[in-house]
C-alpha positions as CSV (number, residue, x, y, z in Angstrom):
1,M,265.4,257.7,107.4
2,S,269.2,257.9,108.1
3,A,271.0,261.1,109.0
4,P,272.7,262.9,106.0
5,D,276.4,262.7,105.7
6,L,277.7,266.1,104.5
7,L,281.4,265.3,104.8
8,Y,283.7,264.2,101.9
9,S,285.1,260.7,102.1
10,E,288.8,260.0,101.5
11,V,287.8,258.4,98.1
12,E,285.9,261.6,97.2
13,E,288.9,263.8,98.1
14,D,291.2,261.6,96.0
15,L,288.8,261.9,93.1
16,R,288.8,265.7,93.5
17,S,292.6,265.9,93.6
18,N,292.9,263.9,90.3
19,I,290.2,265.9,88.5
20,R,291.6,269.3,89.7
21,R,295.1,268.3,88.7
22,L,294.0,267.4,85.2
23,L,291.8,270.5,84.8
24,R,294.6,272.8,86.1
25,D,297.0,271.3,83.5
26,R,294.6,271.3,80.5
27,C,291.8,273.8,81.3
28,D,293.0,276.9,83.0
29,W,290.9,279.9,82.4
30,T,293.2,281.4,79.7
31,A,292.9,278.2,77.7
32,V,289.1,278.3,78.1
33,L,288.9,281.9,76.9
34,A,291.2,281.1,73.9
35,R,289.0,278.2,73.0
36,C,285.8,280.2,73.3
37,E,287.1,282.5,70.6
38,T,287.4,279.7,68.1
39,D,285.0,277.8,66.0
40,E,285.4,274.8,68.4
41,P,284.4,276.1,71.8
42,Y,284.1,272.6,73.3
43,D,287.1,270.6,74.3
44,L,285.9,267.2,73.3
45,A,289.4,265.7,73.7
46,L,289.4,266.8,77.4
47,W,285.9,265.3,77.7
48,R,287.0,261.9,76.4
49,T,289.8,262.0,79.0
50,L,287.5,262.8,81.8
51,A,284.8,260.4,80.7
52,G,286.9,257.5,79.4
53,E,290.3,257.6,81.1
54,L,289.1,258.9,84.5
55,G,285.7,257.1,84.2
56,L,283.6,260.1,85.2
57,A,280.8,259.4,82.8
58,A,280.4,255.9,84.3
59,L,279.9,256.9,87.9
60,L,276.1,256.8,87.9
61,V,275.9,253.8,85.6
62,P,275.3,250.4,87.4
63,E,278.1,247.9,87.2
64,D,275.9,245.4,85.3
65,L,275.7,248.0,82.5
66,G,279.4,248.6,82.3
67,G,279.6,251.5,84.7
68,A,281.3,252.2,88.0
69,G,278.2,251.8,90.2
70,A,279.0,254.9,92.2
71,S,276.5,257.5,93.5
72,A,275.6,261.1,93.3
73,R,278.0,261.8,96.1
74,E,281.0,261.1,93.9
75,L,279.5,262.8,90.9
76,S,278.8,265.9,92.9
77,V,282.6,266.2,93.6
78,V,283.1,266.0,89.8
79,A,280.4,268.7,89.3
80,E,282.2,271.0,91.8
81,E,285.4,270.8,89.9
82,I,283.7,271.3,86.5
83,G,282.2,274.4,88.0
84,R,285.4,275.6,89.5
85,S,287.2,275.5,86.1
86,V,284.2,276.4,83.9
87,A,285.4,273.6,81.7
88,P,283.9,273.7,78.2
89,V,282.8,270.1,78.2
90,P,279.4,268.5,77.7
91,F,279.1,267.4,81.4
92,L,275.5,268.6,82.0
93,S,274.1,267.0,78.9
94,N,275.9,263.8,79.5
95,L,274.5,263.7,83.0
96,L,271.0,264.2,81.7
97,T,271.4,261.6,78.9
98,T,273.0,258.9,81.1
99,A,270.3,259.3,83.8
100,A,267.6,258.8,81.2
101,L,269.3,256.0,79.3
102,V,270.1,254.0,82.4
103,A,266.4,254.0,83.3
104,C,265.7,252.7,79.8
105,A,268.3,249.9,79.9
106,D,265.8,247.2,79.1
107,E,265.8,248.4,75.5
108,P,268.4,246.6,73.3
109,R,269.3,249.8,71.4
110,V,270.1,251.6,74.7
111,R,272.3,248.8,75.9
112,E,274.1,248.9,72.6
113,I,275.0,252.6,72.6
114,L,275.4,253.3,76.4
115,P,279.0,252.2,76.4
116,Q,279.8,254.9,73.9
117,F,278.5,257.6,76.3
118,I,280.4,256.0,79.1
119,D,283.8,256.2,77.3
120,G,283.1,259.7,75.9
121,S,283.3,258.7,72.2
122,Q,279.7,259.8,71.7
123,V,277.9,262.8,73.2
124,G,274.2,262.9,74.0
125,T,271.7,265.5,75.3
126,V,268.0,265.6,76.2
127,A,265.7,267.8,74.1
128,V,264.3,270.0,76.9
129,G,264.8,273.7,77.2
130,L,267.5,274.9,79.5
131,T,265.0,276.6,81.8
132,T,262.7,273.6,82.1
133,V,261.6,273.0,85.7
134,P,262.0,269.4,86.8
135,Y,258.5,269.4,88.4
136,G,256.6,270.7,85.3
137,A,254.4,268.9,82.9
138,F,255.8,266.6,80.2
139,P,256.9,268.6,77.1
140,Q,254.4,268.6,74.2
141,S,256.3,270.6,71.5
142,V,257.4,267.5,69.5
143,K,254.8,265.1,68.0
144,A,255.4,261.6,66.9
145,D,253.6,259.9,64.0
146,G,254.9,256.4,64.2
147,A,258.7,256.7,64.3
148,A,258.7,260.2,62.6
149,L,259.1,263.2,64.8
150,T,258.1,266.7,64.1
151,G,258.5,269.9,66.2
152,S,261.1,272.0,67.7
153,V,262.7,272.6,71.1
154,S,264.7,275.7,72.0
155,A,267.6,276.2,74.4
156,V,268.8,272.6,74.3
157,V,272.1,272.3,76.2
158,D,275.3,271.2,74.4
159,L,273.2,270.5,71.3
160,E,275.9,271.5,68.8
161,V,278.2,268.6,69.8
162,A,275.5,266.0,70.5
163,D,275.6,262.8,68.4
164,Y,272.3,261.6,69.9
165,V,269.3,263.3,71.4
166,V,266.7,261.9,73.8
167,V,263.5,263.6,72.6
168,P,260.4,263.8,74.8
169,A,257.4,263.6,72.4
170,A,253.7,263.1,72.4
171,D,252.6,260.1,70.4
172,A,249.5,257.9,70.0
173,D,250.1,256.4,73.5
174,G,250.7,259.7,75.2
175,A,254.1,260.7,76.6
176,A,257.1,259.0,75.1
177,L,260.9,259.2,74.8
178,Y,262.6,258.7,71.5
179,L,266.3,258.3,70.7
180,V,267.3,260.3,67.7
181,D,270.6,260.2,65.8
182,T,271.4,263.8,65.0
183,S,273.0,262.8,61.6
184,V,269.7,261.5,60.2
185,S,267.7,263.5,57.7
186,G,265.1,265.8,59.2
187,V,267.3,267.0,62.0
188,S,268.6,270.6,62.1
189,R,270.4,272.4,64.9
190,T,270.7,276.2,65.2
191,P,273.1,277.6,67.8
192,T,271.9,280.4,70.0
193,T,274.2,283.2,71.1
194,S,274.4,283.2,74.8
195,L,276.0,285.0,77.7
196,D,277.8,281.8,78.8
197,L,280.6,281.1,76.4
198,T,281.5,277.8,78.1
199,R,278.1,276.0,77.9
200,R,276.3,276.5,74.7
201,F,272.7,275.7,73.7
202,G,270.6,275.8,70.6
203,T,267.3,275.0,68.9
204,L,266.5,271.5,67.7
205,A,264.1,271.3,64.8
206,L,262.7,267.9,63.7
207,D,260.9,267.5,60.4
208,G,259.9,263.9,60.0
209,A,263.2,262.7,61.6
210,V,263.2,259.0,62.5
211,G,263.6,258.1,66.1
212,E,263.4,254.9,68.2
213,R,261.0,254.9,71.1
214,I,262.7,253.8,74.3
215,A,260.0,254.6,76.8
216,A,256.3,255.4,76.8
217,G,253.4,256.4,79.0
218,A,253.8,257.0,82.7
219,G,257.3,255.4,82.5
220,A,258.5,258.1,80.1
221,E,257.2,260.8,82.4
222,R,258.9,259.3,85.4
223,I,262.2,258.8,83.6
224,L,262.4,262.4,82.3
225,R,261.4,263.8,85.7
226,Q,264.0,261.8,87.5
227,A,266.7,262.7,85.1
228,L,265.9,266.4,85.5
229,V,265.7,266.2,89.3
230,T,269.0,264.4,89.4
231,A,270.7,266.9,87.1
232,A,269.2,269.8,89.1
233,G,270.6,268.4,92.3
234,L,274.1,268.0,90.9
235,L,274.0,271.4,89.2
236,A,273.8,272.8,92.8
237,A,277.2,271.2,93.4
238,E,278.6,272.8,90.2
239,Q,277.3,276.2,91.3
240,V,279.1,275.7,94.7
241,G,282.3,274.9,92.9
242,L,282.1,278.0,90.8
243,A,281.2,280.2,93.8
244,Q,284.2,278.8,95.8
245,Q,286.5,279.6,92.9
246,C,285.2,283.2,92.8
247,L,285.7,283.5,96.5
248,D,289.2,282.0,96.5
249,A,290.4,284.2,93.5
250,T,289.0,287.3,95.1
251,V,290.6,286.7,98.5
252,E,294.0,286.1,96.7
253,Y,293.5,289.3,94.8
254,A,292.7,291.3,97.9
255,K,296.0,290.1,99.4
256,T,298.1,291.3,96.5
257,R,296.3,294.4,95.2
258,Y,297.5,297.6,96.9
259,Q,295.6,300.9,97.0
260,F,296.7,304.0,98.9
261,G,299.7,302.0,100.1
262,R,297.7,299.2,101.6
263,Q,296.4,295.8,100.6
264,I,292.7,296.2,99.7
265,G,292.0,293.2,101.8
266,S,292.9,295.3,104.9
267,F,290.0,297.6,104.3
268,Q,287.1,296.8,106.6
269,A,284.4,297.1,103.9
270,V,286.2,294.5,101.7
271,K,286.7,292.2,104.7
272,H,283.0,292.3,105.5
273,R,282.0,291.5,101.9
274,L,284.4,288.6,101.7
275,A,283.3,287.2,105.1
276,D,279.7,287.4,104.1
277,L,280.5,285.6,100.8
278,W,282.4,282.9,102.7
279,A,279.5,282.3,105.0
280,T,277.1,282.1,102.0
281,V,279.3,279.7,100.1
282,S,279.7,277.5,103.2
283,S,275.9,277.3,103.5
284,G,275.6,276.5,99.8
285,R,278.0,273.6,100.1
286,A,276.0,272.2,103.0
287,V,272.7,272.2,101.1
288,A,274.3,270.9,97.9
289,R,276.0,268.1,99.7
290,N,272.7,267.3,101.5
291,A,271.0,267.1,98.1
292,A,273.7,264.8,96.6
293,D,273.6,262.6,99.7
294,A,269.8,262.3,99.5
295,L,270.1,261.2,95.9
296,A,272.7,258.7,96.8
297,R,270.6,257.2,99.6
298,G,267.4,257.2,97.5
299,D,265.8,259.3,100.2
300,D,262.0,259.8,99.7
301,A,262.7,263.5,100.5
302,A,265.3,263.9,97.8
303,E,263.2,266.1,95.6
304,L,262.6,268.5,98.5
305,E,266.3,268.6,99.3
306,I,267.1,269.3,95.7
307,A,264.6,272.1,95.5
308,I,266.1,273.6,98.6
309,A,269.6,273.3,97.1
310,Q,268.6,274.9,93.8
311,A,266.6,277.7,95.5
312,Y,269.7,278.6,97.4
313,C,272.7,277.8,95.1
314,S,271.2,279.4,92.0
315,E,271.3,282.8,93.7
316,L,274.5,282.1,95.5
317,V,276.5,281.5,92.4
318,V,275.5,284.9,90.8
319,K,276.3,286.7,94.0
320,A,279.8,285.1,94.1
321,A,280.5,285.9,90.5
322,E,279.3,289.5,90.9
323,E,281.5,290.0,94.0
324,H,284.4,288.5,92.1
325,L,284.0,291.0,89.3
326,Q,283.3,294.1,91.5
327,L,286.1,293.5,94.0
328,H,288.6,293.1,91.1
329,G,287.8,296.7,90.1
330,G,288.5,297.9,86.6
331,I,290.6,294.8,85.6
332,G,287.5,292.6,86.3
333,M,285.7,294.4,83.5
334,T,288.2,293.5,80.8
335,W,287.9,290.7,78.2
336,E,291.4,289.5,79.2
337,H,290.2,288.6,82.7
338,S,288.4,285.5,83.9
339,A,285.5,287.4,85.6
340,H,283.2,287.4,82.6
341,L,283.6,283.6,82.1
342,Y,282.5,283.0,85.7
343,L,279.7,285.5,85.5
344,G,278.4,284.0,82.2
345,R,278.4,280.5,83.6
346,A,276.8,281.8,86.8
347,K,274.0,283.6,85.0
348,S,273.2,280.6,82.7
349,S,273.2,278.2,85.6
350,Q,270.9,280.5,87.6
351,L,268.3,279.9,84.9
352,T,269.0,276.2,84.3
353,F,266.1,274.0,85.5
354,G,264.1,277.0,86.6
355,I,264.7,280.1,88.6
356,A,264.9,280.1,92.5
357,E,261.3,281.2,92.7
358,A,260.1,278.0,91.0
359,H,262.0,275.9,93.4
360,R,260.7,277.8,96.4
361,Q,257.2,277.2,95.1
362,R,258.0,273.5,95.0
363,I,259.4,273.6,98.5
364,G,256.1,275.0,99.7
365,E,254.2,272.3,97.9
366,L,256.3,269.4,99.3
367,A,256.6,270.8,102.8
368,D,252.9,271.8,102.9
369,L,253.7,275.4,103.4
370,P,251.5,278.3,102.4
371,T,252.6,279.8,99.1
372,P,251.6,283.1,97.4
């Protein structure tokens, strides 16, 4: 097993610069807040630019399928910048969908529609609950009778803008994955009001909706599990990006906010809290980079590294968002400030793919440690 590489390459830093520049121009927090107050909270035009023009949706897709043939290392840099800007784009759902479809690329229908996800013209998601733990049992809430699907799944991420849904279902052969066009009859989507205004979810109800089976049996279970594990690993990078933004914004505020004739950053208590947060974010970046690197190398221990990253980063991101809010004082409590956007995304990502305790349990299992 080769040693992990936690540093960013020159190519990755160039990629970061391009993404950050675009997001700064088109997705500053005031624009995000203004969009969240409309009937179109998602910026699909921005997503098409990110996916199609910058090629971000193609990073994990092999070249023979029309993708860039990159790795989780490059995509983790993208995830950091998405988290930093709390961009209202269907990044997480696209990541899940692409990971699942690439593994089903032998199916003609998958090869036909995959380019549409790569260029951002179509949006997809996977019908699993937001809090689904990657290591859990295959979902059984949807049943398939032939090609007709019946059942419901709650808390499906980015559901309201999805053109296609990959639906895990139980059919005559056991576990299966079906590709469903959300425009067909028998499909209904109900949005759920959530704390996170920038990443929505909803309930998918299927009443005899026709889907096309793209995987079955043990293969379907393996594909879904790997898609969830991959997304969980890259979510850790997004959490680090958001935590870093909270730290940077709070440090800047502490330099400019005066109280009792002094910068609040000169007070020892504030210094200690910011220093502690810096150390925590730095550790989070290390474990998130380690998870992305393990994914990129196809390391046998990748699932363990991802569980470690999620156990740490899902708590880190909430701590960073809370410190950002509290150290901004009264202004941080107002709707006109970015603090609630960061806190909302932090809390939703803390629950995404399972809470820290679930990942610590998995660490114990994989490392053969005693667990409660």
